[in-house]
C-alpha positions in Angstrom: 50.1 56.8 -11.1 48.6 57.5 -7.9 44.7 56.1 -7.2 42.4 58.7 -7.1 40.7 58.8 -4.0 37.1 60.0 -3.5 35.4 61.0 0.0 32.6 59.1 1.0 31.4 59.5 4.5 32.3 61.2 7.7 32.3 59.2 10.8 34.1 58.5 14.5 36.4 55.7 15.2 39.5 54.9 17.9 42.9 54.6 18.1 43.5 50.6 18.2 46.2 51.7 20.5 44.8 54.0 22.9 41.3 53.9 22.3 40.9 57.7 21.6 37.9 58.4 19.9 39.2 59.9 16.6 37.6 61.6 13.4 37.5 59.3 10.5 36.9 59.2 6.8 35.1 56.5 4.7 37.4 56.9 1.2 37.1 55.2 -2.4 40.3 54.0 -3.9 39.6 52.0 -6.9 37.1 49.5 -5.8 37.8 49.2 -2.2 36.2 51.5 0.5 38.5 52.6 3.4 38.1 53.6 7.0 41.0 56.1 7.4 42.0 57.8 10.7 44.6 59.1 12.8 45.9 59.8 16.4 48.0 62.2 17.2 50.1 60.3 19.5 50.3 56.9 17.7 49.7 58.0 13.9 47.6 56.9 10.8 45.5 53.9 10.4 43.8 52.6 7.6 41.7 49.5 6.9 39.7 48.2 3.9 35.7 48.1 5.0 34.2 47.2 1.9 35.6 45.5 -1.5 33.5 46.1 -5.1 30.8 47.5 -6.3 28.1 45.1 -7.0 27.0 45.8 -4.5 28.3 49.1 -3.9 28.4 50.7 -0.5 26.4 53.8 -1.4 23.7 51.4 -2.7 23.8 49.3 0.0 23.0 52.1 3.0 21.2 54.0 1.1 19.0 56.4 3.6 21.2 56.0 6.5 22.5 58.8 7.8 25.4 59.7 10.3 24.8 61.3 13.5 27.5 64.2 13.8 26.2 65.0 17.4 26.8 60.9 18.3 29.9 61.6 21.1 29.8 58.6 23.2 31.3 54.8 23.1 32.8 52.5 22.9 32.5 53.1 27.4 31.0 49.7 27.7 29.0 51.8 30.0 25.1 50.5 28.5 22.6 52.1 26.1 22.2 55.6 26.2 19.8 57.7 24.7 22.3 57.7 21.5 21.9 54.3 20.6 19.2 53.9 17.9 18.4 50.0 18.6 16.6 48.3 21.2 17.8 44.6 21.7 16.7 42.2 19.3 19.4 39.3 21.0 21.0 39.8 24.5 23.8 37.7 25.1 25.0 36.1 28.4 28.5 34.7 28.8 28.3 31.7 31.0 32.0 30.8 31.3 35.1 31.7 30.4 36.4 28.1 29.9 36.9 26.6 26.4 37.6 23.2 24.7 39.4 24.6 21.9 42.3 27.0 21.5 42.0 28.8 18.6 44.0 30.8 16.9 41.5 33.4 16.2 38.9 33.7 19.2 36.2 36.9 20.0 36.8 35.9 23.7 40.2 34.8 24.0 39.1 32.1 25.9 41.0 29.5 28.3 40.5 27.7 31.5 39.9 29.9 33.9 36.6 28.9 36.2 37.4 31.3 39.0 35.2 33.9 37.8 32.4 31.8 36.1 28.7 32.7 37.2 26.7 30.9 39.5 23.4 29.3 38.1 21.8 31.8 40.8 23.7 34.3 39.6 22.5 33.7 36.1 19.1 33.3 37.2 18.9 36.6 38.3 20.5 37.7 35.1 17.4 36.4 33.1 15.1 37.8 35.7 16.4 41.4 35.1 16.4 40.9 31.2 12.9 39.7 31.2 11.7 42.2 33.4 13.1 44.8 30.8 11.8 43.3 27.6 14.4 40.9 26.8 13.0 37.5 26.1 15.5 36.3 23.2 19.0 35.2 25.1 21.8 33.7 23.9 24.2 31.6 25.7 27.6 32.0 25.3 31.6 32.1 26.5 34.1 30.5 26.1 32.4 27.1 25.3 29.1 27.0 27.4 29.2 23.1 26.7 32.0 22.9 29.7 29.6 23.6 31.9 27.9 20.1 33.4 25.3 21.9 35.1 24.1 24.1 31.5 20.8 22.3 31.4 20.2 24.0 34.9 21.3 27.2 33.8 19.1 26.9 30.3 16.0 26.0 32.8 16.9 29.1 34.9 16.5 31.1 31.6 13.1 29.2 30.7 11.6 29.5 34.4 12.4 33.3 34.3 10.7 33.7 31.5 12.9 34.3 28.3 10.6 32.8 24.9 14.0 31.9 22.9 17.3 30.7 24.2 20.3 30.1 21.6 23.1 27.9 22.5 26.3 29.2 20.8 28.7 26.4 20.9 31.5 24.9 18.5 29.4 21.4 19.1 32.3 19.1 20.2 30.2 17.9 22.9 26.9 17.7 21.4 28.4 14.9 19.2 30.3 13.2 21.8 27.4 13.2 24.7 24.1 12.3 23.5 22.3 12.2 26.7 23.7 15.5 27.4 22.6 17.1 24.1 19.0 15.4 25.2 18.9 16.9 28.6 19.4 20.8 26.7 16.9 19.9 24.6 14.1 19.0 27.5 15.5 22.2 29.6 14.2 24.2 27.1 16.9 25.2 24.5 15.6 26.4 21.5 17.9 26.0 18.7 21.8 25.9 18.2 24.5 28.3 16.7 27.2 25.9 15.9 31.0 27.0 14.6 31.2 25.0 11.3 34.3 27.0 9.5 34.3 24.5 6.4 33.9 20.9 4.8 37.1 19.7 4.4 39.5 18.9 8.0 42.4 21.1 6.4 40.1 24.4 7.5 39.7 23.4 10.6 43.4 22.2 11.4 44.3 25.6 10.3 41.6 27.8 12.3 41.0 25.2 15.3 43.7 23.0 15.5 42.0 19.9 15.4 40.1 17.7 12.7 36.5 18.5 13.6 34.1 17.7 11.0 33.1 14.1 12.3 32.7 15.9 15.4 30.5 18.6 13.7 28.4 16.1 11.9 28.0 13.9 14.7 26.7 17.3 16.2 24.0 17.7 13.5 22.7 13.6 13.6 22.5 14.5 17.6 20.7 17.8 17.3 18.6 16.2 14.6 17.9 13.5 16.7 16.0 15.8 19.7 14.5 18.2 16.7 17.4 21.0 17.6 17.3 23.3 14.9 21.0 24.3 14.4 22.5 26.9 12.0 26.1 26.7 10.9 28.0 29.6 12.0 31.6 29.7 9.6 34.1 32.2 10.5 35.8 33.7 7.2 39.4 33.9 6.3 40.6 35.0 3.6 43.1 32.2 1.7 41.7 29.3 4.5 37.8 29.1 3.9 36.5 31.8 1.7 37.1 29.4 -1.6 34.3 26.5 0.9 31.5 29.2 1.1 29.5 27.6 -1.8 30.2 24.2 -0.2 29.0 25.1 3.1 25.8 26.3 1.9 25.6 22.9 -0.2 26.2 21.4 3.0 23.8 22.9 4.8 21.2 22.5 2.2 21.6 18.5 2.1 20.6 18.5 5.6 17.7 20.5 5.5 15.5 20.4 7.5 18.2 19.3 10.1 20.1 22.3 9.5 18.1 25.6 9.3 20.1 28.1 7.7 24.2 29.7 7.7 25.3 32.4 9.5 28.6 33.7 7.9 30.9 36.0 10.0 34.0 37.3 8.3 36.9 37.4 10.2 37.4 40.0 12.9 40.7 40.6 15.0 39.5 41.3 18.5 40.4 39.0 21.5 43.2 36.6 20.3 44.4 36.6 17.0 48.3 35.5 15.8 49.3 38.9 14.4 48.3 42.3 13.7 46.1 42.3 10.5 46.7 43.7 7.0 43.9 44.3 4.4 44.6 40.9 2.7 43.7 39.3 6.2 40.1 40.7 5.6 37.1 39.7 3.3 34.3 41.8 3.5 30.4 41.2 3.0 29.9 41.9 -1.0 33.0 39.6 -1.5 31.1 36.8 0.7 27.7 38.0 -1.5 29.8 37.5 -4.5 30.9 34.1 -3.5 27.7 33.3 -3.0 26.5 33.4 -6.1 29.5 31.9 -7.9 30.7 29.2 -5.9 26.0 28.1 -6.0 26.5 28.6 -9.8 23.8 31.4 -9.5 21.2 28.9 -7.7 21.6 31.6 -5.0 21.6 35.4 -6.3 22.9 38.9 -4.7 19.7 40.4 -5.5 17.9 37.4 -3.0 19.5 39.8 -0.1 19.1 42.7 2.1 21.0 44.5 4.4 20.6 44.1 7.9 16.9 45.6 8.9 18.2 45.3 13.1 21.5 46.9 12.6 23.6 49.0 10.3 23.5 48.0 6.8 27.0 47.1 6.6 26.6 45.1 9.9 25.1 42.0 7.8 22.5 40.9 5.1 19.9 38.5 5.4 18.3 36.5 2.6 15.2 33.9 3.8 14.3 30.4 1.3 12.4 27.4 1.7 13.9 24.2 0.4 11.5 22.5 -2.0 11.5 18.5 -2.4 13.7 18.5 -5.6 16.4 20.8 -4.2 15.8 23.7 -5.5 15.9 27.2 -3.8 12.6 29.6 -3.7 13.4 33.0 -2.6 11.5 34.4 0.2 13.3 37.9 1.2 10.8 40.8 1.5 12.3 43.4 -0.7 11.4 46.2 1.6 13.9 48.0 4.2 12.9 48.5 7.8 14.5 49.2 10.9 12.2 46.7 13.1 14.4 47.4 16.2 15.0 50.8 15.9 14.3 53.7 18.7 14.1 57.4 18.9 16.0 58.0 22.0 14.2 56.5 24.9 11.5 56.0 23.1 10.5 53.1 21.0 8.9 53.8 17.5 7.3 50.2 17.2 7.3 47.9 19.7 4.9 45.4 17.9 6.8 45.4 14.7 10.4 44.3 17.5 8.9 42.0 19.0 7.2 40.6 15.5 10.6 40.3 13.8 12.3 39.0 17.0 9.5 35.9 16.9 9.8 35.4 13.1 13.7 35.3 13.6 13.3 32.4 16.2 10.4 30.3 14.1 12.8 30.3 11.4 15.5 28.6 13.7 13.9 26.7 15.4 12.1 22.8 14.8 8.8 21.6 15.8 6.7 18.8 16.9 4.6 20.1 14.3 7.1 18.9 11.4 7.0 15.0 13.0 3.1 15.4 12.6 2.7 16.7 9.2 5.6 14.4 8.1 7.6 17.8 6.6 5.7 17.6 3.5 8.1 16.2 0.5 6.2 16.7 -2.4 3.1 18.8 -3.6 1.8 21.3 -6.1 4.0 24.7 -5.8 1.1 27.0 -6.5 -0.8 25.5 -3.6 -0.4 28.2 -0.8 -1.0 25.5 1.8 1.5 23.1 0.7 3.8 26.6 0.4 2.8 27.6 3.7 4.1 23.6 5.1 7.1 24.2 3.5 8.4 26.7 4.9 7.6 25.8 8.3 9.2 22.5 7.7 12.0 23.5 5.3 12.6 27.1 6.0 16.4 28.0 5.6 18.4 31.5 6.3 21.7 32.7 4.9 22.6 35.7 6.9 25.9 37.5 7.7 27.3 39.6 10.8 30.7 41.6 10.3 31.7 42.5 13.4 34.2 45.5 14.4 37.7 45.4 15.8 39.8 48.1 17.0 40.6 49.3 13.1 37.9 48.9 11.9 35.3 50.2 14.4 33.0 52.6 13.4 30.5 54.5 15.7 27.8 55.0 13.5 27.5 51.5 13.2 28.0 50.9 16.7 25.1 53.2 17.4 22.5 50.9 15.5 23.5 47.6 17.3 21.0 45.3 17.9 23.3 42.6 19.6 24.1 43.3 23.2 26.1 41.7 25.8 24.4 42.0 29.2 26.9 42.2 31.8 27.0 43.2 35.4 23.5 45.4 34.8 24.2 47.0 31.8 23.3 46.2 28.5 26.5 46.7 25.9 26.8 46.5 22.4 28.5 43.2 21.4 31.6 45.0 19.5 32.1 47.5 22.5 32.5 44.6 24.9 34.8 42.7 22.9 36.9 45.4 21.6 40.5 44.6 22.1 43.8 46.9 21.6 46.7 46.3 18.7 48.0 43.8 21.7 44.9 42.0 22.7 43.9 44.1 25.9 40.9 45.6 26.3 
């Protein structure tokens, strides 16, 4: 008997071979939601984008209406009036080099140093961002720590007026070179997003080609010594580390307040990847949410999370918590939906809310000298507001996720609502549009 197919939503996507813009539908078959499209030259394509009904896709994205008039993207031409979100975080690539050669890589990183921007060039980029109101920057690559002058780059961002400077790194050099890590902090680095795929070395061998767990632990210790907040960033791959989701969270919680949270990234297929993906090679947001609840024994529940408020609901989720002295976890997630980065055309709806949210996110990931001065409260009355507020400041913990889109799953409705943008050549480009690669890994 054929599975019943239910129409859910109309949108637009791309051919993963020629990048032709295509009409697409999201349909439901059983408990799976598929993005389906057909190219007149290259045929029919289908990819799973949501699995299961706890939560259901309809419930998760309730209230978000598609823009049928939208006809742009992804031409990497920068933001236009059709984009419905301001920049929350601006990513700046400082190198295309890397000290790893991972099977799956967003940026197809290698050893090319020819087009590496100078500190002077990067300084101009930072000033341009700040002049446009974008003071939250992420330094990325490649692997930024292959640059010996990374402290100078951070200092240039600070001098330009960047209030929050985030480092996206695999963490290898941070643990191996404590003096280098110290200079990053002294230069003005705010916090670290560190690649962390699991609590067992066999996971790193499969995904990164090397046993890296001790390197990761050394990086955490070194960041802790320098009061640098650090968030663990796992790329979740089915059959590799999807059974370690609860283990990763426990690893982070045991190291609070050194570790400020976990940011899950379901594997997506752009840049470098070993083969064309099937639906079995994908894991979706609701599967990660269910795994969190199951693998933590219900200590953390699906109900503790909300859809991304900065981006399209299908782009991610967030949950805010505080780690109490006895190891218990108190959920702080505000149960309301808001689009703090939303704009209509070129007019911002609520600039104050946008800045407030951006600063809130930065504060949760940072560590401060105040923690040391207060000796990070270890016991107290949980009903005492002063105690709880101090504990939130010292032991706040976030669990978030971002589901990036590739050429098979890209949905232009989602791209409209992206707030993570890459700054390149004077253009501010949605992340998934910038890194999009065709079926052969080319752009």
